N, C-alpha and C positions, 0 to 999 in steps of 0.2 A: 374768193379765198386769196390772201395778200403773195405777194411772192414767194415770202419768207416760207409760208404755212406751203404753199404748192410746192417746194423745193425739198423743204420732210417729208412732205406725202410723195414725191415721185422717188425719191431715193429708197422710203420706204418699201414702196412698190418693187423695186430693182432687187431688193435686198431677199424680199418676198418670193420673188418668182425665181432667184439665184437657188436658194432655199431648195425651193420646192422641186425642182433641176436636180438636186444633189440627191434627193431622198431615193429614185429607184438606183443612181449608179452605186450608191453606197451599199444597198442592199445587193446590188451584181456582185462588185467585187468582193462582198463577203462571201456568196455563197458559189460564185465560180471559182474564185482562186483562195480561200481562204483569208483575203486581207482585212484586216482590222482596222475601220477608218478612226481617228481619235481628234482630238483639240482640248492638247495640253492635259492628256489624261482621262477627258469626256468622252463615251463612246459615243459614236453618230445613228449606230446601227439602229432601225424601228424608232429613230427619232421622229419628231413631227415636224414642222417647218419651223414655228415660234421656236422650239429646243433648240434647232441651228442655230439659229437668227442669236438667240442667248447665250450659246457657248463660243460665237466667236465676239459678241461684247464681252466676254469674261475674261480675253486675252487683255484687256485693259488694266486688268490685276495683276498679270501677268508681266506683261512687257510694255505696261504703258499706252496701248494706243489700242480703237477695235482693230479688226481682222476685216479684209476687203473681202466679202460674201463672193459678187462675181469674179474676182481674180482667184478666191479658195474653190469656185465653181469651175474655171479654166483646168486646173491643176485634178482633180475628180476626173474630168471629162477626159482630160489626158493619159488617166491612169488609167481608164474603162478600155483605153486603147493599146494599153502593153499588154505583155504575159508573164504580169507579177507570180512570185511563189508566197506560201501563205508565209504572213508579216502581220505585223502590228505597224501600221503608219500614221505618227503625229503628223496632220493635218495642219494644227495649230503651229507648232514649227515652222514646216515646209513655207506657212502662206507667209508670216512675218517675213522669212529669210528671201521668196520671192520680192515680198512688196518693198523691200532695198534695194534687190537688187537687178528685177525688171526684167526685161527680155521676153520669147516665148518659152510657155507653160511644158512643151515637148522637151526642149532644148534642156530646162533646167529641171528636168525629171529623170533625163538619161544622167545625168551627173548625181542626183542625189539616190536614185533609186537601183542604181546600177548595179549593186549588191544582190536586191531579188527579181532587177527585171531576166530571169533565166528560164521563165517557163513553170506552166504549171505544174504543181506538183503535192505532193500530199508528205506528212511528217510522220503520220501511222499507216501500217501497212490495211490495217483492219479498222474498223470502229471498235472501242475502248468500253464495254460495259460497266456501267457504274448504278450500285441499289443506295438507296435510303434507308438506311434502317432508323425509322422514326422520323415522324411531320410534325414537328412543332414549327416554332416561329422561324428556326435555321435553318433547317429541313426544308420546308415552301421556298422558302429565300432560296435555295439554292437548286431546288428545280425549277421554279421562274426563271434562272439563271443559265443551266444547262439546257432548260428547252430555245434561249431565248440566242445561244451559240450554236446551235443544230446549222452546222454547213460543211462542204467539200474539207474546209482546212481544219475544222475543229471538230474531232472524230472520236468525242467521250458522249459516249448515250446514254441517258437515264434510261434504264431498263423496267426497273420495280421499283416498290415504296414499300417497306416492311412495317404495319404498324400492329398494336393488338385490338382487339373487339373484333368484328365483323355480325355486331347487331344490326338488326333492320332499320334501313337507311345509312348506316356507315360508311358507305363508299360515296352518296351525292354529300354526305355533310365536310368530308375529305374535298372534294372538286368546288365547292362551293367556299370553300376556305385558301384553296388555293387560287381561285378568282377573283375572290373579294379579300381583303385587306384594308383595317380600319388606319393602318400608318401609310403601309406604302403605295393604300390604291388597289385601282385594279387591275387584274391582268391585260397582258397587252396581247391579247390573241382570242384563240376561241378554243371554249372547255368542253369534252362532249363526254356521259358517262355509258361504257358497256358492261349492266348489269352481269349478263350474261355469264360475261369472262372477268369479271371483275378487274376492271382499265379502269384508266381513263386516257383518253387522247385530248393532247393540247399540241395546238397548231401542228398534228397530224404524229406527234413524239406518243406512239403507243407504250404508256409505263402499266404495268402490273403493280395491283396493289395485292399483296400477300400481307394473309394476318396468320401471325404468330406471336406466343407468348414469351419464347425464348429463341435464341440462334438455331441452338438444337433442333427445332421443329419444322429448319428450311431446309430445301432440297433445291438449290436453283437450274439444276439442270434442266430440271422438269419443265422448264418455262423457258428453255433454249438460250440459257444466260451461261458464260463461260468464262472463266480467270476473271470476276470481278472486281473492281476494287468497289470495298463495303464502306461507305460510311457514317459511320455510329454518330448520331446527334442526340440520343437516349441521357449522355452521361451515365447510364447505370453501371456502366461497368469502364474503368480508368485505369486499370493496371493489365500486366501481359497475362495472367491468368483469365482474367474477364473477355478481355476483348479478343483472347487468342481462340473463344467459342466461336469467333464468326471464322475464322481461317479452318474451323472442324466443317463447316457447309460444303457441301459437293457444289462447282461454280464459283468459289470465291477465292482470291490469292493475295488478297492485301486488306488492311483496314487503318482508318485515317479515324481518327476522335476528337468532335470537333468541341475539343474542352480540354484545358490540364490535365498531361500525362503524369503520372504514379512512375515509381521506380526507374529503371533503366530505359522507358521509354522515351526517342526524343522529341522535345518541345522544340518545333518549328514556329518562328517567325519569318513567315517569305518576305523575302530582301534584305534580309540579315544575315540569316543561319541555314537558308534553305543550302548552302555545297553541303553542309552534312547528312542530306540526304542518300543513301546509297540504294542499288537495286536491288540489292538482297535484303534494306528492310521489309519487312509484312505487318509491321505494327507502328503508326506514326501518330504523332500528335496537334493538331495546328494550335495548341495554347490558349488563352482566353481572349476574348475578344478587348481588355483592356492592354493585357502583354500588347497584342499584336498595334495598338495605338501610341504603346509612350515606346516598345523600343527602336525602332526605327529610328526617332529623334533624339536616341537618345544616345544612340551608335554616332548617327550625326553631326552630334553637338562634342562626343565625347573624342570621335575622330579628329575635331579641329580644335578644343576649347582644352579641351581634357577634364575630366568631371572627378571630385577630388570623394564628395557625398554628396546626400541630399534627401527629400521626403516630397511623393506622388501623393497627391488625395484626388481622390475620383470624385467627382460628382455623378452618379449612376442611376438610370432610369430605374422604375423599380421594372422587378422581373418577375416569372409565374413562379417564379419558388416562394412569392410572399404571397402573405394574404391581404383580401378584397377588404375584409373587415378584421376589425380584432377579435383571432381565435389564437388558440392554439399552434404554435411553432417550436420546433425544435432548437432552432437557433436564437442564440439573443437579441432581443427587440425585433426581429423580421415576423413575431405573431401582430405587428401593431396594423393595422391600417393603413397600405402600400400608398394610397391617392390622397391620405387626409394626412402623412406626416412623411417628417425627412425623418428617416431611419440611421442613427450613427449602427455601421458597418466594420467588417473585414475584409480586407480585399489580399489576397497572395501574390498580387501582380507584381508589386515592386521588387518582392525575392523571386519571382519566378524568368525577373531581365535575366539574372546571374547563370538561368539556365541555355537562352539563346542566347546572352551576350557575356562571356565569360570573365572578360575585364571588370565588370560592373558589379561582381558579385561580394555582396557583401556593405556593399557603396548605399544603398537605399533602404527607409523603410518607407510605408504607405498605410494608408488608411482610406476608408470611402463613406460617401454618402449617400444612401438610397433617397432619391427624391420624387414627387408625385408626378411625373413625366412618362407616358411608355414606350420614349424611344431615342436616341440620340444624348449620349454624354459627355463628362470632360475631365481630362486630366491634367491637374494642376503641379506641375516641375517645380518644388524652389530647389537650386541648384547650386554647390560650392563650385566654382570652375576652378581649373587649373591656372589660369592665367585670366588678367582684365581685360575687357570687352567694354563694349559701347551698344546700346541699343539697337543702332543703325547698322553697326558691324553684325551682330547679330542676324538682325534681320535679313539683311542683303546676303548673307550666308545661308539661312532655310530658304529662300528664296530661291536663289539656285542651285539648291539639295533639290527640290519640287520639280526646277525644269529640265537640268542637265547631270544628273546622276541617275544610277543605279537603281534608285529608291523611289524613284519619282509616281512611281504608285503606291508607294505605299505613304510616303507623304507628302499632303499638300496643303496651301497658304492663301490666307486672303488676307483684305485690307480694309475691306468693310466695315464699316464705324455703326451699321445698323443692325448687324448678322446676331441673331438670334440661334436657338439650338431646333427648332420647326424648319428651318432653311437650310440645316446638315442631313435632314431626311434623304435617303437613298443616293447619299456619299458612299463612292465604290473607294475612296483612300482608306488607309487604316487610321490616317488619322492627319487632321488640319487644325495648322497653326493659324493662331489670331494674332499678326503681329501687332495691330494695334493694343494688344494689352500687354506685351511685352514689357517687362520689368528690368532695368540690368541697374548694378552700383556698386562698379569696380569689379571684382571677381564673381559679385553675386548675381545668380537670373532668377525669375520669376517665369516660366512658360506657360501658356494657356491653348492645352491642344482638345479641338474638339474630335470627336467619334463618333459615326451611326457606328452604335455596339449589334449592330443587327445586318445591314446592309454591307457595311466597309467589314467588319468580320466575316458574313459571307463572301465578299471577293475575293479577302485572302483567302478563303479556303479553297474557293476554284481554284486559287493561280495555284496552289500547292496538290492539288488535286493533276493540274496536267503536267507539271514535273514528275509528280509520282508514277504517272505514265507514258510519260516521254513526250511529251504537247508540248514543246519550249519553241516560241514564237521569239521571232527575231526581231526586234525593233528598231525603226528608221525615223527620223535620220538616228545616229547611235547616239547614247547617252557619250 
């Protein structure tokens, strides 16, 4: 082995060792203190050593250099000896700052984490019961995320799922669909089935499976469920009258719709208009995946450059609403085979932006093309700005927003010249700006934004759920 190859291998072993030592500490901080460790928005909980190394290398895109994993480990070790309150801690930003300033980790963190070095605590006095009404693509991803987040600092508890059916073998099939996913891979943990009690036990979380054909058939108090937030993933009801059926169920207190709401229902894009959520709201909508992907970026651009008008074209993966082979469908063109065709269709996302961001009302048109991929979509925004700019200025601004703003959970940023749609599977940001594709000509902007229309949207729903139940985490360092 040459000196060069030996030094690279030695460095790799050091990085791997540091990452391996970090894993139990990240888990301990989450379980015991409710502290979520992230690197530029990427959660480290339940990650492998390789995942942690890759997260540290991702910093190259964000700050121009890789993070020093041994120094990162120093910080996590020092955190584990502190009496921290529940919070979200961005280790990426801390480590980069620590690399520049030097010194010892304990002294550095006493200054940086002073605001949460206040003793273990809890935001909610008792666990908040959650019910998933419907268990399709979004329902199962929400279940995975809720199970993964169980800890002292995160007291949302998935207590039940409600589905139609009840045929022989149904329970095992539901568990199997939670366990294995063709797009998102295997569930990270253990799943068991209790046939006698009609329940799924996932990583120790006991989830009652309730079979019902309508909300009127359900009494949640029979299962010890009270004051529950019911998340409706079916899309069957989108107005107050239909969703109000859930509120008549004993044990249910609020409803969150994972689709655009109609009438006077508030459509919320978390990170943009979540301040509109009031404690008295009993029915809310998390809007659509596309509205969540484009609204934060549109807000950021409008705040700095102004948007006169524009058009948004979404290149969207096919969905379960379409046919696998040509067959009757009530919608135009959607009856044609989804895996074989690009299908021109409509989207309400452009007009829906105005509900969440009133200053954009009437300024956008939109259309959509469904394409033969099972997940990950793209929004192409062609905008006329209020002032002229350059590609460099626009990209620098959006990169800074992704790092140092209140929308850092919603807006991600990439500089990769090789990135394709499958690379975005599992992204938990609402949208990812593809900076190399940005086009600017005076006051004209064409921006390309990727989004995982399943996991990115589900993460937005989780953030909204946390807000609705009062589980608001402080982010450190502050934006």
